[in-house]
N, C-alpha and C positions, 0 to 999 in steps of 0.2 A: 364360385365359378371363376374361370380364367379371366384375366384382365390383361391390358397392355403391359408389356415389360418396358424397361427404360429405353430400349432401342428398337422394339418391334410393336407397332400399333396392332391392336387386336384385329382390326378389320383387314389387315394385310397378312395375317397368319394363315398358313396352309395347314399346319398341325397345331392343335391345342390339347393340352392335358391339364387336369386339375385334380388335386387330392387334398383332403383335410382330415385332421384327427384332434381329439380332445385328450389332453394329458392331465391326469389327476395326481395328487400327492407330489407335486413338483412346482418349482418357481419358473417364471419366464427366463430368469437368468441361467438356471441350471440347464434348461433345454437349449438355450442359445449357446452356452459354452460348450455343450456336447456337440452341437452341429458344426461349430466353427473349428473345433479341435480335431483334425483329421487323424491324430494318433489314436483316437477312440474308435474310428470307423471299422477296423478289422473285428472289433468285439461285437458290433451290432448291425452293421450295414451289409446286408446280403447282396444288394444291388451293386454297390461300389465298395468292395472290401479292401481296396488299396488305392492310395493317392500318392503320387510323386510330386512334391513341391519343386518346381523348376526355378522359381525366383521369388524373392520377397523384396519389395521396394526399399524398405528401411535397411535391410541387411546388405543390399547391393550398394547403397550409398555409403555405408560405413565399413566396407570390407575391401581389402586389397585383392581378394580372390574373386574371380568371375566364372561361375557362381561361387558363393562361399561354400566351404566344406560342410557346414552344418546349418541347415535352414529350418526356421521355426515351422512346426506343423500346423500352426494356427492361422486361419485366414485373416486377411486384412484387405482393404481396397488396393487393387493392383497386384495381388498375389497371382502368379501364373502357375498352373498345375496340370498334371496329367491324371485324369480320372479313369480308372480301370473298371469297366462295367462287366458284371456277371449277367449276361443276357438270359441265363437259364434260372434266374432267381425265383421266377414264378413257378417253375416246375419243381423246385425244391420244397415247396410248401407241403406237398403230399408225403414227403419223407422218403420217397422211392428213388429220387434222382441221386446219382453219385455225387460226392463233393466236387466242387469245381476245381479245375487245374489252372494255375496262374497263367499258363501259356494260352489258355482259351479266352482270357479276358480281353475285351475290346477297349482300346485306348482312345480317349477324347481329350485333346488339349484345350484348356479353358482358362479364362481370366476373370477375377472378381471385379465386377463393374459397379456394384453398390455395396456399401458396408455401413449400416446404421444400427449400432447396438441399441437394445431396449433401454428405456428410462422409466422405471416404475413410478418414480415420484411425479413425473410429468405425464404419465399415461401414454408414453410414446412406444409404438411397436418396434420390435426388432425386425430389420429388413436386410436381406442379403440377396444379391443376384450374381450369377455368373453366366458367361456367354462363351461361345466358341472363340478361341484365340486365333483370329485370322492371320496374325503376324507370325505364328509359330511355324517352324519348319515342318513341311508335310501337310499343313492344313489345306482344306479345300477352299476355293474362292467363295466369297459371300453370296454371289449370285447362284452358286450351285446348291449350297445348303448352309443355313445359319440357324443357330438355336440360342435362346436365352431362357434361363430358369430363375424364378423368384421364390424365396421363402419369406413368409411373415410369421412372427411369433408374438403373441399378445395374450392378455388376460381377458376372458370373456365375461359376460354378465353374471355368471354363476361362480366366478372366482377361480375357474379352472384355466389351464393354459390351452390356447388354440394354436395349432400349427396349420398354416395354409401354404400350399405349394402349387405353382403352375409353371408350365413351359410352353413357349411358342416357337414354331419353326417356320422358316421361309426358304425359298429357293426351289429350283427345278426338282432336285432329288426329294424334297419334302413331300411331293405328291406320291412318290413311290412309298415313302415311309408311312404315310397316312393309309394307303391302300393295303400294304402288307403287314404293318405292325401297329396300327392305330389302337386296337383294343389291348394289345399286349403292353404298349407303353403305359396305358392307364393302370393296368395291374401292377406293373413294375414301380410306378411312382407311389402307389398306395402302399406297397410292401416297404418302400424306403421309410415313409413316415410312421408306419406301424412298428417297424423295427426300432426307430428312434423313441417312440412312445414306450415300448416295452422296456428298453434299456434304462431310460430315465426313471420310470415308475418303479423299477427294481432297486432304486437307490444309487444308481451310477450317474456320474456326470463328468464332463470334461474339465 
């Protein structure tokens, strides 16, 4: 079930979504590495088939260019990125929808707020969160709409890998999102992690 995110208490959320999946024949590390490496996303992620990395904290510190000409596609704490959403990903499940066009993707500028890699020896979950980048050019103010999403990846009691994902939204516009797209958001979130499961179980990883 959905929980509080690092910056949004559950009892203040207007929109809540949650999805989970069990991944077999894979390690926590392989699932984690696939999720954080956005160069793999076009191969498996129908919901967000493209990510533009806008800045990486370590590369900005060590580069004379702003931004550097080549940014790592791998998330870390403080990564700023543009997520390009295919909002018709759920319609493509029946195989009748035409392939998406890049011009139809919806962009959301986000920033990694939590980055905690898994530690199998200590039994620690992998945890990553990203939120709307309110400092990015063109972003809406936080009072209008704000969202934060969390992924947790860990080994369950049966030795399989469990992926849990939840998102909370606040702000005036979130009421409209809940009314118009609440059920659709749940479907899209489940598609995301089902895509991740299929990709990793097929022997792929980031």
